[in-house]
C-alpha positions as CSV (number, residue, x, y, z in Angstrom):
1,M,0.0,0.1,-0.2
2,E,1.2,3.4,-0.8
3,I,1.3,6.4,1.3
4,I,-2.2,8.3,1.3
5,N,-2.3,11.8,1.8
6,T,-5.3,13.9,3.1
7,L,-6.1,17.2,4.3
8,G,-8.5,18.5,7.4
9,R,-9.5,22.0,8.3
10,R,-11.0,23.3,11.5
11,K,-11.4,26.9,12.3
12,T,-7.8,28.1,11.3
13,S,-6.1,24.8,11.8
14,V,-4.7,23.0,8.8
15,V,-3.5,19.3,9.3
16,R,-1.6,17.4,6.5
17,L,-1.9,13.7,7.2
18,Y,0.2,11.0,5.4
19,M,-1.1,7.4,6.1
20,Q,0.4,4.1,5.6
21,K,0.2,0.5,6.9
22,G,1.8,-0.1,10.0
23,K,1.4,-0.9,13.7
24,G,-0.7,2.2,14.9
25,N,2.1,4.7,15.3
26,V,1.0,8.3,15.3
27,I,3.5,11.2,15.3
28,V,2.2,14.7,15.2
29,N,4.8,17.3,14.4
30,N,7.6,15.0,15.3
31,K,6.1,14.1,18.7
32,D,3.9,11.5,19.8
33,L,0.1,11.7,19.9
34,A,0.1,11.4,23.8
35,V,2.6,14.3,24.0
36,Y,1.1,16.6,21.6
37,F,-2.5,16.0,22.8
38,P,-2.1,16.1,26.3
39,T,-5.5,15.0,27.6
40,P,-7.2,11.6,26.9
41,E,-10.2,13.2,25.5
42,L,-8.3,15.1,22.9
43,Q,-6.3,12.0,22.0
44,K,-9.7,9.9,21.7
45,R,-11.5,12.7,19.8
46,A,-8.3,12.5,17.3
47,V,-8.5,8.8,16.5
48,K,-12.2,8.5,16.7
49,P,-12.6,7.4,13.0
50,F,-10.3,4.3,13.9
51,A,-12.7,3.3,16.6
52,V,-15.7,3.8,14.8
53,T,-14.5,1.7,11.7
54,E,-12.6,-1.0,13.9
55,T,-9.1,-0.2,12.4
56,M,-7.1,0.8,15.5
57,G,-3.5,0.0,15.3
58,Q,-3.5,-1.0,11.7
59,Y,-2.1,2.3,10.3
60,D,0.8,4.7,10.8
61,L,0.4,8.5,10.8
62,K,2.8,11.2,10.2
63,V,0.9,14.3,10.8
64,I,1.7,17.9,10.1
65,A,-0.6,20.5,12.0
66,S,-0.5,24.5,12.1
67,G,-2.5,27.0,12.9
68,G,-5.1,27.6,15.3
69,G,-5.0,25.8,18.9
70,I,-4.9,22.1,20.1
71,S,-8.5,21.7,20.2
72,G,-9.0,22.6,16.5
73,Q,-6.2,20.7,15.4
74,C,-7.8,17.7,17.0
75,E,-10.8,18.1,15.0
76,A,-9.0,18.7,11.9
77,L,-6.8,15.6,12.4
78,S,-10.0,13.6,12.9
79,L,-11.5,14.7,9.6
80,A,-8.3,14.0,7.9
81,I,-8.2,10.3,9.1
82,A,-11.7,9.9,8.2
83,R,-10.9,11.2,4.6
84,A,-8.0,8.8,4.4
85,L,-10.0,5.8,5.5
86,V,-12.6,6.5,2.8
87,K,-9.8,6.6,0.2
88,I,-8.9,3.0,1.4
89,D,-12.3,1.5,1.5
90,E,-15.5,3.6,0.4
91,E,-17.4,1.0,2.5
92,M,-16.7,2.7,5.7
93,K,-18.3,6.1,4.6
94,P,-21.9,5.5,5.9
95,A,-20.6,4.6,9.2
96,L,-18.3,7.6,9.4
97,R,-20.9,9.8,8.0
98,A,-23.6,8.9,10.7
99,E,-21.1,9.6,13.4
100,G,-20.5,13.3,11.8
101,L,-16.7,12.7,11.0
102,M,-17.0,13.3,7.2
103,T,-18.5,16.9,7.6
104,R,-16.0,19.8,7.6
105,D,-17.2,22.4,10.5
106,P,-17.6,25.5,8.7
107,R,-18.0,27.7,11.8
108,M,-15.2,30.4,11.9
109,V,-14.6,33.4,14.3
110,E,-16.5,36.4,13.0
111,R,-14.7,39.5,12.2
112,K,-14.7,42.6,14.2
113,K,-16.4,45.3,12.7
114,P,-15.6,49.2,12.7
115,G,-17.5,51.4,15.0
116,Q,-18.0,48.3,17.4
117,K,-16.2,46.9,20.4
118,K,-16.2,43.3,19.1
119,A,-17.9,41.3,16.1
120,R,-21.4,42.0,17.6
121,K,-20.9,43.9,21.1
122,K,-21.7,47.6,20.4
123,F,-20.5,50.8,22.6
124,Q,-22.8,51.6,25.2
125,F,-25.5,54.0,23.6
126,S,-26.0,57.2,25.7
127,K,-29.3,59.1,25.0
128,R,-28.3,62.3,26.5
């Protein structure tokens, strides 16, 4: 099996994933998954597509994550893994879609508008 290359995005985070057959090693920015994502919840969320498709420990991942925060990168990694699994076997797509793992979350931070404090918050109005 050759190396499968996919991309995952969430907020301003971008994750490039290189997947190949292996023993289940996950390297994120030259660090182990447990080191890069310190909490068990983030680790579980990142590799959820493997749990859904019951392919845990069958593939080695090399991940390059950039932008955003740790939570956004975790969600982006999950999307990239799901896309790579679908490239390997199209039969996995319904199970991944049912869990909401194939959908790119479009929510981004709204920009700040001029004449306002923040994106939607206004300065206090004074009548007199």
